[in-house]
Structures are given as structure tokens and as C-alpha cells.
N, C-alpha and C positions, 0 to 999 in steps of 0.2 A: 504494500500500500504506500503510495507516494505522499499522501497528505496525512496530517495528524488525525487519527481516527476519533470519531464521535462514537462512543460505545455506551449503549444502554445497559445498565446494571439493574436487574429486577428479579425479585423472588416472586414465584408464581405457582399456584396450585396446578395439578394435572388438568383440571377443567378450565384453566385459563384466567383465574381470578388473582388479582394483586392485593386485594383487601377482602375482608369479610363484609357482610352487609352492614349498612348504616355507618359508614366511615364519616367522621365529623370531628370537630374539635372536642377533645376530651376522650374520644374513642377513635383515634387517628387510623388505626388498622382495621376498624370495623369489628363486629362480633367474630371472635375466633380467628381473626386475621393475624394475631401474634404467632400463630402456628407456623406461618411462612418464614419466620425468622429464627426458629430454634437452632438452625445451623450456625448462627452467629455466636452461639455459646462457645464454639471452638475457634473464634476469630483470632485469638492470640496463640493458638496451638501451632505446632510445626507441621501439622497435617494439611490435607487438601483444603479444608475450609479456611485455615489460617493463610494459606497461599493465596486463595482467591480474594480474601478480605484485604490482604496486604497489597495486592495488585490494584484494587479499587482505591485504596488509600494513597497510592503512589501516582494517581492521576494529577494532571497539572491545572485543571479547571473543571468547573461544574456547570452544566446546563440543567435547569429545573423548570418544570411548569409552575405557574403561579399557585395553583391549588396545593401542590406538593410542598412548595416553599412555605405557604401559610400554615398548613397542617403540621409541618415540622418546626413550628415556632421560629421560622426564618433562620434556623440553625444559629440563632444569636449572632448572625453575621459571619460565622466561620464554620463551613462544612467540614473541612479538614486542612490542617497546616496552613491556613490563611490563603488558600488558592481562591482566585476570583470566582464568584458565583454569578452566572448569567441566567436571569429569570424571564422566561417567555410569558407574556401576558397579552390580553386583548386590549387593555386600556392602562395607561399610565396616569396616575393622579400626581400632578406636580408637587403637591403638598406631602406626598408619601415618600419619605426618604428611607431607602432600604439600608439595613445595618451593614457594617463592615465593608467587605469588598463587593457586596451584591449590587447588581445593576439591572434595571428593567429594560426589556426589549419588546417591541411589537413586530419587528421585522425578523423573521426566522433566519434568513440568510445572513443578515448583519450579526445576529446573535451567534450563529455557527462560526462565521469568519473571525469574530473577535475572540471567541472561546478558543479556537484553534491557535490563534496568534498568542494568546496568553499562556496556553499549555506548552508551547514550544515543542520539544520532541516527545512529550508525554501524552498519553491519551486524555480525552475529555470524558468525564463521567456524566452520563445523562440519567436524570431521575424523572419519573412521572409518566403516566400514560399519555397525557395531553401533549407534553413536550416530544415524546417519542413519535407520536402520530404526526405531529406538525413537521418534525425534522425528516421523517420518512417520506412524507408527501412532497417535501421540497428537494428530495434527493440528497439530503445532508447526513442522514444517519448511516454510518458505515458498518457497525457491528451490534449484535445483540448478545449480551451475556445474561442468559436466563438461568436462575437458580431454581430448578424444577423440584418442588417439594411433593413427596408422596402423600397427598391428601386431596380429597374432593370437597371443596368448600360449598358448592351448590349454589352460591349466590354471592354478590359483592360487586366490586368494580373490576371489569375485564381490562386486560392490557390492550387488546386490540378489538375495537368495535368496528362495524362496517364504516369505512371512511371514504369510499369511492376512489381510492388511489390505484385500483386495479391489481393485477397479478404481480407478486414480488417473489423472486427466487432467492433462496438463502443457501449458503454452503456451510456445512458443519466443519469448523476448523479446530475444535477442541471439545473433548468430553472428559470430565473429571468426576469421579464418584467420591463424595464426601458423606459424612454422617448427616442424615436428614435432608440431603439435597444432592441432586445431580447437576453439576455446573456445565452448561452447554453454551459454547460460543459459536455464533453464526456470523458469517460475513454476508452483507447484502450484495448480491451479484447483479441482479437485474430488476428494474422496476418497469413494468409495461403499462 
């Protein structure tokens, strides 16, 4: 890959949910959605889950959707190691000053370009279904790192809803088996 990759990192149930039902402030992961993150109990281990977490923490910038940013308490302005946070939103209120290194964007391509520039030779971590869908539709999302958790949540927020962007081909470039998650990395190869 010749450009700095924008890589979605997302825990997901086998039936495609990234939260349980009723995700909201105070219940950010929805009912039973915390199950999707049990694998993070091993984030400081030397095993597979620790490796995957360390890779995410080594990214050079973050792109997040506005909803994810708000539900995460704006990460108090620091997602990890002071890297710039680029927040995709439909509207920017001039009176709303984001904390720390966070900056709001309404233009998907400008957001992607500035995040790549800020990340240098490190990947850009992408958070949130809305951001992933917008970046994918714009041809900007390069990779999907899906932490597939062996559970069927039955309801909640899906990672991908029908978006009208057509057929998209993915290439599996890595599969790692961790405790409570299979880590799958796909490269976006074709958007039709």
C-alpha cells in the first residue's frame, strides 16, 4: 500500500452488531454490548490480543464519527498518546470547541487527507460505524480490522447498514485467533 492506511478497528458480534440494543449515554455499548470487549482483558498480555491492542495503540491519528466521539466522552481530548483526533460530523457548531487535539470535519476527504498527513508512516485508527461508512463510500477506507466475537447479540447497532455504495471486494490479509475474538484484517480491493 502506497498511502498511509485508514484502518477501521471494530469489535463485532457474529451477527454483525457493534453494540447491544439501546446504546446511549450512560449505556454506551448498549445492553450486553460489553461482551464484545472481553478480549481487551488481555490487552496488556504478550499474546495475540495484546499484539492487536498494541498495534491499535501505535496508530498515528484517529478518525471518529461524531456519535462515537460523544459517547466516548470525547476521550477527554486524548484517545491515545496525544495523537490528533479527527471527528466527522454533519454540522459544526462554532461555539463547540473540541478538547485536546480533536478537530471537527464535515468534508470526508479533507478529514482523511489531514489524518493521513498527521499519522505520517503510521496507520490511522478509524472508530465508529458512521465514520467507516462515510470513508468507505468516499473510497478512503483502506482496511478493516474486525475483532469477531463468538456471540449473537440479536439486536443493536450494525457496523454496516445498506448504504447504497454498491459491491465492495475485500481481501483477507491476516487472521489471528485470540481469547474471545478472532482478529480479521481485510484490505478493501474494489468498490463498484
